[in-house]
C-alpha positions in Angstrom: -112.5 133.6 122.2 -115.9 135.0 121.9 -114.1 138.6 123.2 -111.9 138.6 120.7 -114.7 137.6 118.0 -116.5 140.7 119.3 -113.8 143.3 118.9 -113.4 142.4 115.6 -117.1 142.5 114.1 -117.0 145.8 116.5 -114.1 146.9 114.3 -115.6 146.1 111.4 -118.0 148.1 111.5 -116.4 150.7 112.7 -114.1 150.7 109.3 -118.0 150.4 107.7 -119.2 154.2 109.6 -115.8 155.4 108.6 -116.3 154.3 104.8 -120.4 155.6 104.8 -119.0 158.5 103.6 -121.4 158.3 100.5 -124.6 159.6 99.8 -127.0 158.4 103.2 -128.8 157.1 100.6 -126.3 154.1 99.7 -127.5 151.2 102.3 -126.3 149.8 105.6 -128.5 146.3 105.7 -127.9 144.3 109.1 -130.0 141.2 109.7 -129.9 138.5 112.7 -131.9 135.1 112.0 -132.5 131.1 113.0 -132.5 128.3 111.5 -133.6 124.0 111.9 -130.1 123.3 110.8 -126.7 124.6 109.3 -126.0 123.5 105.9 -123.0 124.9 104.4 -122.7 123.6 100.7 -125.0 121.0 100.9 -122.8 119.7 104.7 -124.5 120.5 108.2 -121.8 123.0 110.5 -124.2 122.0 113.0 -124.7 118.2 113.5 -128.5 118.7 112.4 -128.7 121.0 114.8 -130.1 124.7 114.7 -128.4 127.6 115.1 -127.8 131.8 115.1 -127.1 133.3 112.3 -126.2 137.4 111.7 -124.3 140.0 109.6 -123.8 143.5 108.5 -123.4 144.7 105.0 -122.5 148.0 103.4 -122.9 148.5 99.7 -121.9 152.1 98.4 -123.4 153.9 95.5 -119.9 152.3 92.8 -120.1 149.2 93.3 -118.1 148.6 95.8 -118.9 146.8 99.4 -118.3 144.7 102.5 -119.6 142.6 105.6 -119.4 140.5 107.8 -121.6 137.1 109.0 -122.1 135.1 112.0 -122.9 131.6 112.9 -123.0 128.8 115.9 -121.2 125.4 114.6 -120.3 122.3 116.1 -117.8 120.5 113.4 -114.6 122.4 114.1 -115.4 120.3 117.7 -116.7 117.3 116.5 -114.0 116.3 114.1 -111.7 115.3 117.1 -112.1 112.0 118.0 -111.4 113.0 121.7 -113.0 116.1 121.5 -111.1 118.6 122.8 -110.6 120.7 120.0 -112.5 124.3 120.0 -114.3 126.6 117.6 -118.2 127.4 118.4 -118.6 129.8 116.1 -118.2 131.3 112.0 -116.7 134.9 111.1 -116.9 135.7 107.9 -115.7 139.0 106.4 -115.5 139.7 103.1 -115.8 142.7 99.8 -115.7 143.4 96.3 -117.3 144.9 93.9 -120.3 144.4 92.2 -120.7 146.6 88.4 -122.3 145.6 84.9 -120.9 144.6 82.2 -123.9 145.0 79.4 -127.6 145.6 80.3 -127.9 142.2 80.1 -125.0 140.9 82.3 -123.8 142.2 85.4 -120.8 140.7 88.0 -119.8 140.4 91.1 -115.9 139.9 92.2 -114.4 139.9 95.4 -112.8 137.3 98.5 -114.2 136.3 101.5 -112.7 134.8 105.0 -114.0 131.9 106.9 -112.2 132.7 110.4 -112.9 130.2 112.8 -111.5 132.5 115.5 -108.6 131.0 118.0 -109.9 128.2 116.9 -107.7 124.7 117.6 -108.6 122.3 114.6 -105.2 122.6 114.1 -104.4 120.6 117.1 -106.2 117.0 115.7 -103.4 115.2 113.4 -102.9 115.7 109.3 -105.7 119.2 109.8 -105.3 122.4 110.1 -105.9 125.4 110.3 -109.7 126.1 110.1 -109.3 129.9 109.0 -110.2 130.1 104.1 -109.4 132.5 102.2 -111.5 132.3 98.9 -111.7 134.8 95.7 -114.8 134.4 93.8 -116.7 135.5 90.6 -120.2 135.9 90.1 -122.2 136.4 86.5 -125.9 136.9 86.6 -128.5 137.1 83.6 -131.7 138.1 85.0 -132.6 135.2 87.1 -129.9 132.5 86.7 -126.1 133.2 88.6 -123.5 131.4 87.6 -120.8 131.7 90.1 -116.5 130.1 91.1 -115.2 130.0 93.8 -111.0 129.0 94.8 -109.4 128.7 97.7 -106.0 130.4 98.4 -105.4 128.7 101.7 -106.4 125.3 102.4 -109.7 124.6 102.8 -111.4 124.1 106.4 -108.6 122.5 107.6 -108.1 119.7 104.6 -104.1 120.0 104.2 -102.6 120.2 100.7 -106.2 121.4 99.6 -104.9 124.7 98.1 -106.1 126.1 95.5 -109.6 123.9 95.4 -112.8 125.4 94.2 -116.2 125.3 94.4 -118.7 126.1 90.7 -122.5 127.4 91.7 -125.2 127.8 89.9 -128.9 128.9 90.6 -131.8 130.3 89.5 -134.6 132.7 91.7 -138.2 132.1 90.5 -140.3 135.1 91.7 -143.3 133.6 92.5 -145.0 136.5 93.6 -146.9 137.4 97.0 -143.9 137.8 98.2 -142.8 133.7 97.7 -139.3 132.9 95.9 -138.6 129.0 94.4 -134.8 129.0 94.0 -133.0 125.5 93.3 -129.7 125.4 93.1 -126.9 123.0 92.1 -122.7 122.7 93.4 -119.9 121.0 92.6 -117.4 121.3 95.0 -113.9 120.4 94.0 -111.0 119.7 96.8 -107.7 120.2 95.8 -105.4 116.8 96.0 -108.4 114.7 97.8 -111.1 113.9 95.5 -112.5 111.6 98.4 -113.7 114.7 100.0 -115.2 115.9 96.5 -118.5 116.2 95.9 -122.0 117.9 94.3 -124.9 119.4 96.7 -128.5 120.6 95.3 -130.9 122.4 97.2 -134.5 123.6 96.6 -135.3 126.6 98.8 -138.7 128.6 98.7 -139.2 132.1 100.8 -141.8 134.0 101.6 -141.2 138.0 102.2 -144.0 138.2 105.4 -143.4 142.2 105.4 -141.8 144.3 108.1 -138.1 142.6 107.0 -139.0 138.9 107.9 -138.7 136.8 105.6 -139.7 132.5 106.3 -137.7 129.9 104.5 -138.6 126.0 104.0 -135.3 124.4 101.7 -134.8 120.5 100.7 -131.6 119.6 100.0 -128.8 117.0 100.5 -125.5 115.9 98.7 -123.9 112.3 96.7 -121.1 112.3 99.1 -122.3 108.8 99.8 -123.0 107.6 96.4 -119.7 108.8 95.1 -117.7 108.1 97.4 -119.0 104.8 98.9 -119.5 106.0 102.9 -121.5 109.0 104.9 -120.0 112.2 105.8 -119.5 111.9 108.8 -117.9 112.8 112.4 -115.8 111.4 114.6 -117.8 113.4 117.7 -121.8 113.4 115.5 -122.6 109.7 116.3 -122.4 108.4 112.8 -125.6 110.7 111.3 -124.4 111.3 108.2 -124.1 115.0 107.5 -124.7 115.2 103.8 -127.7 113.3 103.7 -131.1 114.8 101.9 -132.8 117.1 104.7 -135.3 120.1 105.4 -133.9 123.3 106.7 -136.4 125.3 108.2 -134.8 129.2 109.0 -136.1 132.6 109.4 -134.8 136.0 108.7 -135.5 139.9 110.4 -133.6 142.0 108.2 -133.4 145.4 108.6 
């Protein structure tokens, strides 16, 4: 399974290089990193354990871009009461176009495939394949960003959830000396599954220490428990609340 993931990553990078006949100044960027816990939309994807992550992006001069990003995960295995489901890696493949409406407002439109290669989530009664595709539109006005994502497939293995939406609001405050403060609010609506819908929030402090290395400390959580009357748990996580308020530490190297 890992071999197939590497083949897919290699194929994507070959496509990126083939596309790179634009001017040499157009950036091909890479990043690797680690976090004390992988949270996505406020929910732990790594069973409240550390995760390794990395990715690559190519952006053309005309605003077109493609990229990939990978992370270790646990949630597919942990969703199975029998502990037999597999799918240890999330591989995101995305592409889109960035442009400007005017001098004040820019936009970003594209699509993103969350690929869990050879995942067996669908072997769990009531679940479906974890692979998910979303289209998104983001509008930016200075430090403010508003983004809406819409799933054109079932959302992360939840049956009958096509058309789920996620609203992402954020603001990036430049504090100087390589420091940024980023408050965020998100709202996940899971179509036809209201008991899985919730909101999340975070406050991230990032520090660029030079040579492409960025340190981060993010306080985050969700209202899942208060809204739905029960914590977000999975069968194999020993009752851990995967949507509780916590602090996530991270380090990333950009090159």
